[in-house]
C-alpha positions in Angstrom: 143.6 316.7 150.9 141.3 318.4 148.5 141.8 317.4 144.8 144.0 319.6 142.6 141.5 321.6 140.4 143.9 324.3 139.2 144.1 322.8 135.7 140.5 323.7 135.2 141.3 327.4 135.3 142.9 327.4 131.8 139.8 326.9 129.8 137.8 329.3 131.9 140.5 332.0 131.4 140.7 331.4 127.7 136.9 331.7 127.5 137.1 335.1 129.2 139.9 336.2 126.8 137.6 335.6 123.9 135.0 338.0 125.2 137.0 340.5 127.1 140.3 340.6 125.3 142.2 340.1 128.6 145.1 337.8 128.7 144.8 334.8 131.0 146.7 334.9 134.3 149.9 332.9 134.3 149.3 329.3 135.4 151.6 329.5 138.5 149.6 332.4 139.9 146.4 330.4 139.5 148.0 327.4 141.2 149.1 329.7 144.1 145.6 331.0 144.5 144.1 327.6 144.5 146.7 326.3 147.0 145.9 329.3 149.3 142.2 328.6 149.1 142.7 324.9 149.9 144.8 325.8 152.9 142.1 328.1 154.3 139.3 325.6 153.6 141.3 322.8 155.2 142.0 324.9 158.2 138.4 325.8 158.6 137.4 322.1 158.2 139.9 321.0 160.8 138.7 323.7 163.3 135.1 322.6 162.8 136.0 318.9 163.2 137.9 319.6 166.3 134.7 320.8 167.8 134.0 317.1 168.4 136.3 317.0 171.5 135.2 318.1 175.0 137.5 318.8 177.9 136.5 317.9 181.4 135.2 314.7 183.0 132.3 312.6 181.7 129.8 312.0 184.5 129.6 308.6 186.0 127.0 307.7 188.7 128.9 307.8 192.1 129.2 304.6 194.1 127.0 304.5 197.2 126.6 301.9 199.9 123.4 299.9 199.6 122.2 296.9 201.6 121.1 293.8 199.9 117.9 293.3 201.9 115.9 295.0 204.7 116.6 294.2 208.3 113.1 293.0 208.8 112.9 291.0 205.6 112.2 287.8 207.5 109.1 289.2 209.1 106.0 287.7 207.3 104.3 291.1 207.2 107.1 292.5 205.0 107.0 291.4 201.4 110.1 291.8 199.2 108.3 291.1 195.9 107.4 293.6 193.2 105.4 296.5 194.6 103.3 299.3 193.1 103.5 302.5 195.1 102.1 304.8 192.5 98.8 305.3 194.4 99.7 303.8 197.8 97.0 305.8 199.7 94.4 303.6 198.1 95.4 300.8 200.5 93.4 302.6 203.2 90.2 302.2 201.2 89.1 305.7 202.1 87.3 307.6 199.3 87.6 310.9 201.2 91.4 310.6 201.4 91.6 309.8 197.7 89.7 312.9 196.8 91.7 315.1 199.2 95.1 313.9 197.8 93.9 314.6 194.2 92.8 318.1 195.3 96.2 318.7 196.9 98.0 317.7 193.7 95.9 320.1 191.6 96.0 323.1 194.0 99.0 323.0 196.4 100.9 326.2 196.0 104.4 324.8 196.8 103.9 322.2 194.1 102.9 324.9 191.6 106.1 326.8 192.5 108.1 323.7 191.8 106.4 323.3 188.4 107.3 326.9 187.5 110.9 326.2 188.4 110.8 323.5 185.7 109.7 326.1 183.2 112.6 328.3 184.3 115.0 325.4 183.9 113.6 324.7 180.5 114.2 328.2 179.4 117.7 328.1 180.8 118.3 325.0 178.6 117.0 327.0 175.6 119.7 329.6 176.3 122.4 326.9 176.5 121.1 325.2 173.4 121.5 328.5 171.4 125.1 329.1 172.5 126.8 326.9 169.9 125.2 328.8 167.0 126.7 332.1 165.7 126.6 334.3 168.7 126.3 337.6 166.8 123.9 338.0 163.9 122.6 341.5 163.6 121.6 344.2 161.1 122.8 347.7 161.9 122.3 351.1 160.3 123.2 354.6 161.2 123.3 358.1 159.9 125.8 360.7 161.3 126.3 364.4 160.9 130.0 365.2 161.2 131.9 368.4 161.7 135.7 368.4 161.5 138.1 370.7 163.2 140.1 373.0 161.0 143.2 371.6 162.7 142.3 368.0 161.9 143.8 366.0 159.1 142.1 367.0 155.9 140.3 369.7 157.9 141.1 372.3 155.3 141.3 370.0 152.3 137.6 369.5 151.8 134.2 370.0 153.3 134.4 370.0 157.1 130.7 369.4 157.5 129.2 366.2 155.9 126.9 363.3 156.6 127.7 359.6 156.7 125.3 356.7 156.1 125.9 353.1 156.5 124.0 349.8 156.9 125.1 346.3 157.1 125.0 342.8 158.6 127.5 341.6 161.2 128.2 338.1 162.3 130.5 336.4 164.8 130.8 332.7 165.6 132.9 331.3 168.4 133.5 327.7 167.5 132.9 325.1 170.2 136.5 324.0 169.9 136.8 322.5 173.4 133.2 321.6 174.1 132.4 324.6 176.3 129.0 325.1 174.8 128.1 321.4 174.7 129.1 321.1 178.3 126.8 324.0 179.0 123.9 322.2 177.3 124.8 319.0 179.2 124.7 321.0 182.5 121.5 322.7 181.7 119.9 319.5 180.6 120.8 317.8 183.8 119.6 320.8 185.8 116.2 320.6 184.0 115.7 317.0 185.0 117.0 317.8 188.5 114.1 320.3 188.7 111.7 317.6 187.6 113.1 315.3 190.2 112.6 318.1 192.8 109.0 318.5 191.6 108.5 314.7 192.2 110.2 314.9 195.6 107.8 317.7 196.6 104.9 315.6 195.3 106.0 312.6 197.3 106.3 314.7 200.5 102.9 316.4 199.7 100.9 313.2 199.4 102.5 311.8 202.5 101.9 315.0 204.5 98.3 315.2 203.3 97.7 311.6 204.3 99.4 312.1 207.7 97.3 315.2 208.4 94.1 313.4 207.3 94.9 310.5 209.7 95.6 313.0 212.5 92.3 314.7 211.9 90.4 311.4 212.1 92.4 310.5 215.2 91.4 313.7 217.0 87.8 313.0 216.0 88.1 309.5 217.5 89.7 310.8 220.7 87.0 313.4 221.0 84.3 310.7 220.6 86.1 308.6 223.2 86.3 311.5 225.6 82.6 312.4 225.2 81.5 308.8 225.6 83.5 308.5 228.9 82.0 311.8 230.0 78.6 310.3 229.4 79.5 307.1 231.4 81.2 309.0 234.2 78.2 311.3 234.5 76.1 308.2 235.0 78.5 306.9 237.6 78.3 310.3 239.4 74.5 310.0 239.5 74.8 306.5 241.1 77.2 307.8 243.7 74.9 310.8 244.5 71.9 308.5 244.8 73.8 306.2 247.2 75.0 309.2 249.2 71.5 310.5 249.5 70.3 307.0 250.6 73.0 307.0 253.3 74.8 304.0 251.6 77.9 306.0 250.6 80.0 308.8 251.8 80.6 312.3 250.5 84.0 311.1 249.4 82.4 308.9 246.7 80.6 311.9 245.2 83.8 314.0 245.3 85.8 311.3 243.6 83.2 310.8 240.9 83.0 314.6 240.3 86.7 315.0 240.1 87.1 312.1 237.6 84.3 313.6 235.4 86.0 317.1 235.4 89.3 315.5 234.6 87.8 313.9 231.5 85.9 317.0 230.5 88.9 319.2 230.7 90.6 317.2 227.9 87.9 318.0 225.4 88.7 321.7 224.7 92.4 320.8 224.0 91.3 318.1 221.6 89.0 320.6 219.8 91.9 323.0 219.4 94.2 320.3 218.0 91.5 319.1 215.6 90.9 322.6 214.3 94.6 323.3 213.9 95.0 320.0 211.9 92.1 321.0 209.7 93.7 324.4 209.1 96.9 322.7 208.2 95.1 320.5 205.7 93.5 323.5 204.2 96.9 325.1 203.5 98.1 321.8 201.9 95.1 321.8 199.7 95.5 325.5 198.7 92.0 326.4 200.0 90.6 328.5 202.9 90.1 326.9 206.3 86.4 327.6 206.1 86.1 325.3 203.1 88.0 322.2 204.4 85.1 320.9 206.6 83.0 320.3 203.5 85.7 318.2 202.0 86.2 316.1 205.1 82.5 315.4 205.5 81.2 313.5 208.5 83.6 311.9 211.0 84.9 308.5 209.9 87.1 305.9 211.6 90.9 306.3 211.6 92.2 304.8 208.3 93.2 301.2 208.9 96.5 300.0 207.6 96.8 296.6 206.0 98.5 293.9 208.0 101.1 293.3 205.3 103.0 295.6 203.0 105.2 295.1 199.9 108.4 297.1 200.0 110.5 295.6 197.2 114.3 295.6 197.6 116.7 298.3 198.7 118.3 298.7 195.2 115.0 300.0 193.8 115.5 303.1 195.9 118.1 304.4 193.5 115.5 304.4 190.7 112.4 305.3 192.7 113.3 308.0 195.1 113.1 311.5 193.5 115.6 313.0 196.0 118.2 310.4 195.0 117.6 311.2 191.4 117.8 314.9 192.1 121.1 314.5 194.0 122.6 312.5 191.1 121.4 314.9 188.4 122.8 317.9 190.4 126.1 316.1 190.5 125.9 315.5 186.7 125.2 319.2 186.1 128.2 320.2 188.2 130.4 317.7 186.5 129.7 319.4 183.2 130.6 322.8 184.8 134.1 321.4 185.4 134.5 321.0 181.6 133.2 324.5 181.1 135.8 325.9 183.5 138.6 323.8 181.9 137.7 325.1 178.4 138.6 328.6 179.6 142.3 327.5 179.9 142.4 327.0 176.1 142.3 329.4 173.2 139.0 330.5 171.7 138.6 330.4 167.9 136.0 332.6 166.2 134.9 333.6 162.7 133.9 337.2 162.3 132.6 339.0 159.3 130.6 342.0 158.2 129.2 343.2 154.9 127.4 346.4 154.3 127.0 349.7 152.4 128.8 353.0 153.2 128.3 356.5 151.7 128.4 360.2 152.7 127.2 363.6 151.5 129.7 366.3 150.8 132.7 364.5 152.2 135.3 366.5 150.2 138.4 364.5 149.4 137.6 361.6 151.7 134.1 361.0 150.5 134.6 361.6 146.8 131.5 363.8 146.9 129.3 360.8 147.5 125.7 361.3 148.7 122.8 359.3 150.3 121.4 358.1 147.0 124.8 356.5 146.3 124.5 354.2 149.3 122.9 351.5 147.2 125.5 351.5 144.5 127.9 348.6 144.1 130.8 351.0 144.8 129.4 351.5 148.4 129.9 347.8 149.4 132.3 347.2 152.2 133.1 344.0 154.0 135.6 342.0 156.1 135.8 338.4 157.1 138.4 336.3 159.0 139.3 334.2 161.9 140.2 335.4 165.4 142.0 333.8 168.3 141.8 334.7 172.0 143.9 333.1 174.7 144.2 334.4 178.2 147.8 333.3 178.8 148.5 335.5 181.8 145.5 335.1 184.2 147.5 334.7 187.4 145.8 331.5 188.5 142.2 332.7 188.2 141.2 330.2 185.6 142.9 327.2 187.2 141.5 328.0 190.6 138.0 328.3 189.0 138.5 324.7 187.8 139.4 323.7 191.4 136.3 325.5 192.7 134.0 323.6 190.3 135.7 320.3 191.1 135.3 320.9 194.9 131.6 321.7 194.3 131.2 318.5 192.3 132.8 316.5 195.1 130.4 318.0 197.6 127.5 316.9 195.5 129.0 313.4 195.2 129.1 313.1 199.0 125.6 314.6 199.1 124.4 311.9 196.8 126.0 309.2 198.9 124.5 310.7 202.1 121.1 310.9 200.4 121.2 307.2 199.6 122.1 306.4 203.2 119.4 308.6 204.6 116.9 306.9 202.3 117.8 303.5 203.6 117.5 304.8 207.2 114.1 306.3 206.6 112.7 303.0 205.2 114.2 301.0 208.1 112.8 303.5 210.7 109.3 303.5 209.2 109.4 299.7 208.8 110.2 299.0 212.4 107.8 301.7 213.5 105.0 300.1 211.5 105.7 296.6 212.8 106.0 297.6 216.4 103.0 299.9 216.5 101.0 297.0 215.1 102.0 295.0 218.1 101.2 297.9 220.4 97.7 298.2 218.9 97.0 294.5 219.4 98.0 294.7 223.0 96.1 297.9 223.7 93.0 296.5 222.1 93.1 293.6 224.5 93.8 295.9 227.4 90.8 298.1 226.6 88.6 295.0 226.6 89.8 294.1 230.0 89.5 297.6 231.4 85.9 297.8 230.1 85.2 294.5 231.9 86.8 296.0 235.0 84.6 299.1 234.9 81.4 297.0 234.5 82.3 294.6 237.4 83.4 297.4 239.7 80.1 299.3 239.2 78.1 296.2 239.9 80.1 295.5 243.1 79.8 299.2 244.1 76.0 299.1 243.7 75.9 296.0 245.8 78.2 297.5 248.4 80.9 295.0 247.8 83.6 297.5 246.6 84.6 301.1 247.3 84.1 303.8 244.8 87.9 304.2 244.5 87.9 300.9 242.6 85.3 302.4 240.1 87.3 305.6 239.8 90.5 303.7 239.0 88.9 301.4 236.5 87.2 304.3 234.6 90.4 306.4 234.6 92.5 303.6 233.2 89.8 302.8 230.7 89.7 306.4 229.5 93.5 306.5 229.2 93.8 303.2 227.4 91.0 304.1 224.9 92.8 307.3 224.2 96.1 305.4 223.8 94.5 302.9 221.5 93.3 305.8 219.2 96.9 307.2 219.2 98.6 304.0 218.4 96.1 303.2 215.7 97.1 306.5 214.2 100.7 305.6 214.6 100.3 302.4 212.6 98.8 304.4 209.7 101.3 307.2 210.0 104.2 304.8 210.0 102.9 303.1 206.9 102.6 306.6 205.3 106.2 307.3 206.2 107.2 303.9 204.7 105.6 304.7 201.4 107.2 308.1 201.4 110.6 306.6 202.2 110.1 304.2 199.3 109.5 307.2 197.0 105.9 306.4 196.2 103.3 308.9 194.8 105.2 311.0 192.3 103.6 308.9 189.5 100.5 310.9 190.1 101.8 313.6 187.7 102.6 311.3 184.8 100.8 312.4 181.6 99.9 315.7 183.1 101.4 319.2 182.9 103.5 320.7 185.7 101.4 323.9 185.8 97.7 324.4 185.5 95.9 325.6 182.4 95.0 328.8 184.1 98.6 329.5 184.8 99.4 328.8 181.2 96.9 331.4 180.1 98.3 334.0 182.5 101.9 333.4 181.4 101.1 333.4 177.7 99.3 336.8 178.1 102.5 338.3 179.5 105.2 336.5 177.5 105.7 334.5 174.3 106.6 331.1 175.6 106.9 329.5 172.2 106.8 325.7 172.4 107.8 325.5 176.1 104.2 325.5 177.2 103.0 322.8 177.8 105.7 320.1 178.3 104.7 317.2 176.0 108.2 316.8 174.7 109.7 316.1 178.1 110.1 312.4 178.2 109.3 310.3 181.3 112.8 308.7 181.5 114.6 310.8 184.1 117.9 308.8 184.1 120.9 311.1 183.4 122.8 310.6 180.1 125.1 307.6 180.1 128.7 308.2 181.1 130.8 309.4 178.2 127.9 310.0 175.9 128.9 312.1 172.9 127.0 315.4 172.8 125.8 316.5 169.4 127.5 319.6 167.9 124.2 321.3 167.6 120.7 320.9 169.2 117.6 322.4 167.8 117.0 325.7 169.5 113.8 326.6 171.3 112.4 329.8 169.6 
C-alpha cells in the first residue's frame, strides 16, 4: 500500500487561501481524492507487474535417441578422440582445393541468399522487439471546412458554414499482460538463430560438394590419362601384330583382335571428356563464376586427392552440438513453442492504456464554436484530452482461438519429431560414410595389387607372343583386364576421398569457415544501404557465436532495446 499523504494537503490549502482568498476543501474530500488516486496508481502498478507472467510452454530440448559409440569404433583407423573439423579439406594437402573452397565461400550464390535470409530474420526480430513498446505514438493535425444542413441540429441556430482546426498527440499502449509480445520476441530470436544454422548447414553442404566435385574432376583427368596411356600401349601391340602378320608369323585374326581392342579403348575417351567438362561446369556454378574461368583455377592436372589412412571422428553425442541441421531443427521447434504461448494469450483479455492531448478550435462556429478562430487554436482554452484504460476480451469466438492453439501445438509436435528424425539421419549418415570409407580403402588396396599383376601379365604375354609361345588372344585379354582394373582403381581411389568428404559433412565440419566474417559481402552491403536505411543491422558484429537456444524456462525481459 502507498503511504497516506492526505494530511499534507492541509498546509498547502491554507497557503493557497492566504494568496487567493479561497477556502480550503474539506478534509474528507481531500482524503477521498487521495484514496481514488492511490487506487488507480495501485491498479496500474499491478497491471504492469503482471506483465511478468507468460502463458504457454517453456521450450525444452526434445529427447532424441543417440548411440554411445560408433559401430566401427574398434577399427584402428577410426579415432574417437577430440577432432577438429573446421578446415577438414586440408587433410588432402591440396593447395588448389584449399583455394577453390575459399572462393566458393566468398562467391557461392546459394550461400549469399542464405546470408540475406539472416538479415531478413534480423529485421523480423526488430519488429518483434518493438511490439512491447507503446504501439501508437503519433502526431496528427487536420483542418476541415464544414457545411451544416438547415435541418440539422443547430442548423439554424448559428453559422452553418465554418472551419475546424485541431492538432494533437495520440498514444495507445497494450500491456504485455500474458507475455504475448515477449513470446513473439522469443520466437523471432529462435528463428533468427535458426536462419544462422541454416546458413551454416548450406556452408557445410557447399564445402563438401565443392570437394566432391573437385575429386571427381581429378578422377576424370586420371581416367583420361589411363585411357590415353593404354591407347598408346595397344597401338604398339597392334604394330607388333601387323609386323608378325606381314612376316607370315601370325594370322589376320591377330590384327583384327588388336584393332578391335584399340578401338574399344579409344571409344571411352570422348565420354570421359564430356564427363570432365560437365564436372568443371558444375564446379563453376558452385564457385559463382563462368565455366570459361574455371580451368584457370584448376590449373594443370594433378593426382586424385589422397585420403589419410586414419580419421578422427569424435563421439556421437557431439553431433547435437556440431551439426547445423540438428541445431536448426531444434531452434525451429523452439520458435514454434513460443507461438503456442502467443496463441494461448489470445484466450485472455487485453489491457491497454489510451490517451490523447491536443488543441481544437474553429472559425465562425456559431453557438457550438463560441465564435472561435484559427488564432485561438494555441490558447489554453483550446486544450482537449482524454486518458484511460481499456479492456478487450473475445469471449464468444466459437472455438477459433482454442483451435488455433491446437494448430500451433500440432505444428510444434511435428517439429519435435522432425528434430528426432534429423538426429537419427545424422547418425546414419556418419555410419554410412564411415563404412564406405573403410571398405573402399580395402578395395583400393586389392585393386592396386591387381593392377600390378595385370601389368605383369601384359608384359609376359607380349614376350611370349613375340616368341610364338602364346596366341594373341592372351595379349588381348591381359590388356583389356589391365585397362579395366586401372580405370577401377582410379574410381575406387575417388570413392575413398569422396567417402571421407561425406564423413566430414556428416560430422558437421566446415561451417566454422564463416566465424568472424559477415554473412553478406561488402559489395552487397553497399547496394542495400543505397536503397534502404539498415541502421545497425549491417553488418552483424553483435550476433554472438553461441548458437544454443535459450535455456528452458528462461525469464524474458519485459523490454528489449529496439533496433532503429
